[in-house]
C-alpha beads as a LAMMPS data file, in Angstrom:
LAMMPS data file: protein, C-alpha beads

90 atoms
89 bonds

1 atom types
1 bond types

-500.0 500.0 xlo xhi
-500.0 500.0 ylo yhi
-500.0 500.0 zlo zhi

Masses

1 110.0

Atoms # bond

1 1 1 -328.341 -241.980 481.360
2 1 1 -329.684 -243.439 478.125
3 1 1 -330.616 -240.951 475.404
4 1 1 -333.820 -241.566 473.523
5 1 1 -334.583 -240.450 469.968
6 1 1 -337.639 -240.795 467.744
7 1 1 -337.170 -241.855 464.151
8 1 1 -339.551 -242.308 461.219
9 1 1 -339.870 -245.360 459.026
10 1 1 -340.583 -244.587 455.373
11 1 1 -340.895 -246.450 452.081
12 1 1 -337.754 -246.500 449.931
13 1 1 -338.271 -248.407 446.670
14 1 1 -339.478 -251.902 447.585
15 1 1 -338.027 -251.629 451.103
16 1 1 -338.616 -249.611 454.210
17 1 1 -335.960 -247.333 455.673
18 1 1 -335.408 -245.756 459.052
19 1 1 -334.385 -242.109 459.129
20 1 1 -332.005 -241.666 462.075
21 1 1 -331.245 -238.332 463.764
22 1 1 -327.995 -236.597 462.803
23 1 1 -327.214 -236.344 466.537
24 1 1 -326.317 -240.051 466.543
25 1 1 -323.213 -239.253 464.467
26 1 1 -323.826 -241.961 461.856
27 1 1 -322.356 -241.065 458.451
28 1 1 -324.267 -241.584 455.205
29 1 1 -323.237 -244.832 453.525
30 1 1 -321.928 -246.390 456.743
31 1 1 -322.643 -250.134 456.819
32 1 1 -324.538 -251.408 459.855
33 1 1 -325.399 -254.783 461.374
34 1 1 -329.068 -255.013 462.422
35 1 1 -330.239 -257.640 464.905
36 1 1 -333.829 -258.546 465.721
37 1 1 -334.716 -260.400 468.894
38 1 1 -338.311 -260.875 470.024
39 1 1 -339.548 -257.819 468.146
40 1 1 -336.746 -255.510 469.335
41 1 1 -334.066 -254.191 466.998
42 1 1 -330.466 -253.277 467.727
43 1 1 -327.893 -251.964 465.280
44 1 1 -324.157 -251.306 465.310
45 1 1 -321.500 -250.305 462.774
46 1 1 -319.744 -253.069 460.859
47 1 1 -316.119 -253.330 461.953
48 1 1 -313.847 -251.917 459.265
49 1 1 -311.772 -254.605 457.552
50 1 1 -308.256 -253.447 456.909
51 1 1 -307.336 -255.532 453.855
52 1 1 -303.973 -253.857 453.476
53 1 1 -300.826 -255.809 454.295
54 1 1 -298.134 -254.000 456.247
55 1 1 -294.766 -254.824 454.661
56 1 1 -292.694 -252.298 456.588
57 1 1 -291.353 -254.986 458.932
58 1 1 -289.846 -257.093 456.138
59 1 1 -288.188 -254.334 454.100
60 1 1 -284.547 -255.285 453.601
61 1 1 -284.916 -258.679 455.278
62 1 1 -284.717 -260.755 452.063
63 1 1 -281.142 -260.954 450.755
64 1 1 -280.812 -260.367 447.033
65 1 1 -284.288 -258.859 446.665
66 1 1 -284.189 -255.653 444.656
67 1 1 -286.797 -253.507 442.913
68 1 1 -287.525 -254.331 439.275
69 1 1 -286.209 -251.979 436.627
70 1 1 -288.622 -250.462 434.100
71 1 1 -287.469 -252.990 431.482
72 1 1 -288.085 -255.897 433.845
73 1 1 -291.648 -254.692 434.453
74 1 1 -292.753 -254.980 430.807
75 1 1 -294.434 -258.147 429.586
76 1 1 -294.466 -259.622 426.133
77 1 1 -297.823 -259.644 424.338
78 1 1 -299.616 -262.972 424.393
79 1 1 -303.112 -264.398 424.056
80 1 1 -304.771 -265.229 427.371
81 1 1 -307.491 -267.852 427.824
82 1 1 -309.499 -267.117 430.971
83 1 1 -312.561 -269.298 431.521
84 1 1 -312.635 -270.368 427.885
85 1 1 -312.701 -266.793 426.569
86 1 1 -309.707 -265.899 424.444
87 1 1 -308.504 -262.417 425.303
88 1 1 -306.105 -260.534 423.072
89 1 1 -303.745 -257.935 424.506
90 1 1 -302.413 -254.996 422.623

Bonds

1 1 1 2
2 1 2 3
3 1 3 4
4 1 4 5
5 1 5 6
6 1 6 7
7 1 7 8
8 1 8 9
9 1 9 10
10 1 10 11
11 1 11 12
12 1 12 13
13 1 13 14
14 1 14 15
15 1 15 16
16 1 16 17
17 1 17 18
18 1 18 19
19 1 19 20
20 1 20 21
21 1 21 22
22 1 22 23
23 1 23 24
24 1 24 25
25 1 25 26
26 1 26 27
27 1 27 28
28 1 28 29
29 1 29 30
30 1 30 31
31 1 31 32
32 1 32 33
33 1 33 34
34 1 34 35
35 1 35 36
36 1 36 37
37 1 37 38
38 1 38 39
39 1 39 40
40 1 40 41
41 1 41 42
42 1 42 43
43 1 43 44
44 1 44 45
45 1 45 46
46 1 46 47
47 1 47 48
48 1 48 49
49 1 49 50
50 1 50 51
51 1 51 52
52 1 52 53
53 1 53 54
54 1 54 55
55 1 55 56
56 1 56 57
57 1 57 58
58 1 58 59
59 1 59 60
60 1 60 61
61 1 61 62
62 1 62 63
63 1 63 64
64 1 64 65
65 1 65 66
66 1 66 67
67 1 67 68
68 1 68 69
69 1 69 70
70 1 70 71
71 1 71 72
72 1 72 73
73 1 73 74
74 1 74 75
75 1 75 76
76 1 76 77
77 1 77 78
78 1 78 79
79 1 79 80
80 1 80 81
81 1 81 82
82 1 82 83
83 1 83 84
84 1 84 85
85 1 85 86
86 1 86 87
87 1 87 88
88 1 88 89
89 1 89 90
């Protein structure tokens, strides 16, 4: 059986917003996709993008690869030119 809820539209800045009942389980700040077709609206959560890369499967598979020491992780100071703007480090 389909549940039915009533919601109010209200002005929020220069936009309108729809206040949805807490019973729907939508969290504040959750991003939604809204579709309009012939005057009817449907919405659904945006699928979460997992931008992380899982490296657990390659650990130890590259011969000769070892973690950098603290000394190997330091860089010498130099001037950097990104997009024509000279940036000084240090």
